[in-house]
C-alpha positions as a Markdown table, in Angstrom:
| # | Residue | x | y | z |
|---|---|---|---|---|
| 1 | Met | 0.0 | 0.0 | 0.0 |
| 2 | Val | 1.2 | 3.5 | -0.8 |
| 3 | Glu | 1.4 | 5.9 | 2.1 |
| 4 | Ser | -0.6 | 9.1 | 1.9 |
| 5 | Pro | 1.5 | 12.3 | 1.6 |
| 6 | Phe | -1.2 | 14.2 | 3.6 |
| 7 | Asp | -1.2 | 15.0 | 7.3 |
| 8 | Thr | -4.8 | 13.8 | 7.3 |
| 9 | Thr | -5.6 | 10.2 | 6.3 |
| 10 | Phe | -8.5 | 9.8 | 4.0 |
| 11 | Arg | -10.0 | 6.3 | 3.9 |
| 12 | Val | -12.8 | 4.7 | 2.0 |
| 13 | Gly | -15.7 | 3.6 | 4.1 |
| 14 | Glu | -19.1 | 1.9 | 3.4 |
| 15 | Val | -22.2 | 3.3 | 5.0 |
| 16 | Val | -23.8 | 0.5 | 7.0 |
| 17 | Asp | -26.5 | 2.5 | 8.7 |
| 18 | Ala | -28.0 | 6.0 | 8.2 |
| 19 | Glu | -30.8 | 7.8 | 9.9 |
| 20 | Ser | -32.1 | 11.3 | 10.1 |
| 21 | Phe | -30.8 | 13.4 | 13.0 |
| 22 | Pro | -33.5 | 15.8 | 14.1 |
| 23 | Glu | -31.7 | 16.4 | 17.5 |
| 24 | Thr | -29.4 | 18.8 | 15.7 |
| 25 | Asn | -32.3 | 21.1 | 14.8 |
| 26 | Lys | -31.1 | 21.0 | 11.2 |
| 27 | Pro | -33.3 | 18.7 | 9.1 |
| 28 | Glu | -30.6 | 18.1 | 6.5 |
| 29 | Met | -28.3 | 16.3 | 9.0 |
| 30 | Ala | -27.9 | 12.5 | 9.3 |
| 31 | Lys | -26.2 | 10.1 | 11.6 |
| 32 | Leu | -24.1 | 7.6 | 9.7 |
| 33 | Arg | -22.3 | 4.4 | 10.8 |
| 34 | Ile | -19.4 | 3.7 | 8.5 |
| 35 | Asp | -17.4 | 0.5 | 8.1 |
| 36 | Leu | -13.7 | 1.3 | 7.6 |
| 37 | Gly | -12.7 | -2.4 | 7.4 |
| 38 | Asp | -11.0 | -2.6 | 10.8 |
| 39 | Glu | -13.7 | -0.7 | 12.7 |
| 40 | Thr | -17.1 | 0.9 | 12.4 |
| 41 | Val | -17.3 | 4.5 | 13.3 |
| 42 | Gly | -19.9 | 7.2 | 13.5 |
| 43 | Ser | -20.2 | 10.4 | 11.4 |
| 44 | Val | -22.6 | 13.3 | 11.3 |
| 45 | Ala | -23.1 | 14.5 | 7.8 |
| 46 | Gln | -25.1 | 17.1 | 6.0 |
| 47 | Thr | -26.9 | 14.8 | 3.5 |
| 48 | Gly | -30.6 | 15.7 | 3.6 |
| 49 | Tyr | -30.6 | 18.0 | 0.6 |
| 50 | Asn | -29.4 | 15.3 | -1.8 |
| 51 | Tyr | -29.9 | 11.9 | -0.1 |
| 52 | Glu | -32.5 | 10.0 | 1.8 |
| 53 | Pro | -30.9 | 8.1 | 4.7 |
| 54 | Ala | -31.9 | 4.7 | 3.3 |
| 55 | Asp | -30.3 | 5.4 | 0.0 |
| 56 | Leu | -26.9 | 5.9 | 1.7 |
| 57 | Val | -26.7 | 2.4 | 3.1 |
| 58 | Gly | -24.2 | 0.5 | 1.0 |
| 59 | Arg | -22.6 | 3.6 | -0.5 |
| 60 | Gln | -18.9 | 4.0 | -0.4 |
| 61 | Val | -17.7 | 7.4 | 0.9 |
| 62 | Leu | -14.4 | 9.1 | 1.6 |
| 63 | Cys | -13.7 | 10.0 | 5.2 |
| 64 | Ala | -11.0 | 12.0 | 7.0 |
| 65 | Thr | -10.1 | 9.6 | 9.8 |
| 66 | Asp | -7.6 | 11.3 | 12.1 |
| 67 | Leu | -9.1 | 14.6 | 13.0 |
| 68 | Gly | -10.4 | 13.5 | 16.4 |
| 69 | Ser | -13.9 | 13.0 | 17.4 |
| 70 | Val | -16.7 | 15.3 | 18.5 |
| 71 | Arg | -20.0 | 14.7 | 20.3 |
| 72 | Ile | -22.9 | 16.2 | 18.4 |
| 73 | Ala | -26.3 | 16.1 | 20.2 |
| 74 | Gly | -25.2 | 13.0 | 22.1 |
| 75 | Phe | -23.8 | 11.2 | 19.0 |
| 76 | Glu | -20.0 | 10.5 | 18.7 |
| 77 | Ser | -18.8 | 11.7 | 15.2 |
| 78 | Glu | -15.4 | 10.1 | 14.8 |
| 79 | Val | -14.7 | 10.8 | 11.1 |
| 80 | Leu | -15.5 | 13.6 | 8.7 |
| 81 | Thr | -17.4 | 12.4 | 5.7 |
| 82 | Val | -16.2 | 14.4 | 2.7 |
| 83 | Gly | -18.4 | 16.2 | 0.2 |
| 84 | Val | -18.3 | 19.0 | -2.3 |
| 85 | Pro | -21.1 | 21.6 | -3.1 |
| 86 | Asp | -23.5 | 21.1 | -5.9 |
| 87 | Ala | -24.8 | 24.1 | -7.9 |
| 88 | Asp | -27.1 | 25.1 | -5.0 |
| 89 | Gly | -24.3 | 24.8 | -2.5 |
| 90 | His | -25.6 | 21.6 | -0.9 |
| 91 | Pro | -23.1 | 18.8 | -0.2 |
| 92 | Val | -22.6 | 15.9 | -2.6 |
| 93 | Leu | -20.7 | 13.0 | -1.0 |
| 94 | Val | -17.3 | 12.1 | -2.4 |
| 95 | Gly | -16.6 | 8.4 | -3.1 |
| 96 | Pro | -15.0 | 6.1 | -5.6 |
| 97 | Asp | -16.5 | 5.6 | -9.1 |
| 98 | Glu | -16.5 | 1.9 | -8.6 |
| 99 | Ala | -16.4 | -0.5 | -5.6 |
| 100 | Val | -13.0 | -0.6 | -3.9 |
| 101 | Pro | -11.8 | -2.4 | -0.8 |
| 102 | Val | -13.2 | -0.8 | 2.3 |
| 103 | Gly | -10.5 | 0.9 | 4.4 |
| 104 | Gly | -8.3 | 1.8 | 1.4 |
| 105 | Thr | -6.5 | 5.1 | 1.7 |
| 106 | Leu | -6.4 | 8.1 | -0.7 |
| 107 | Tyr | -3.0 | 8.7 | -2.3 |
C-alpha cells in the first residue's frame, strides 16, 4: 500500500446505517455508521438535501479519519465524511466511481 502524503488520512468507508438526525435542529443532518474495514465509526453529515438516509446504506464514501472526534447532540462523530457543493451549495458526498476495498487510503 502506498502511504498518503497528507497529514490527514482519507479512507474509503461503506455506510452500514444511516438515519435522520433531528436532534441537531437541522433537518438536513444525518447520523451515519461507516465501516472502515477494521472498525465501524460514527459520522454526522449534511446529507438531507441530496440523499434519503436509506439510499446511503451500501454507498462508499471518503472519510478523513484522524481529525479526532466530536460529540454532536449526544452522538459521537469520529470521522469527517467528505463532500463538495452542488450548484445550489448543498453537499454531494465524495466516493470512488467503482467499488474498492473498504478501508483503502487516498494517495
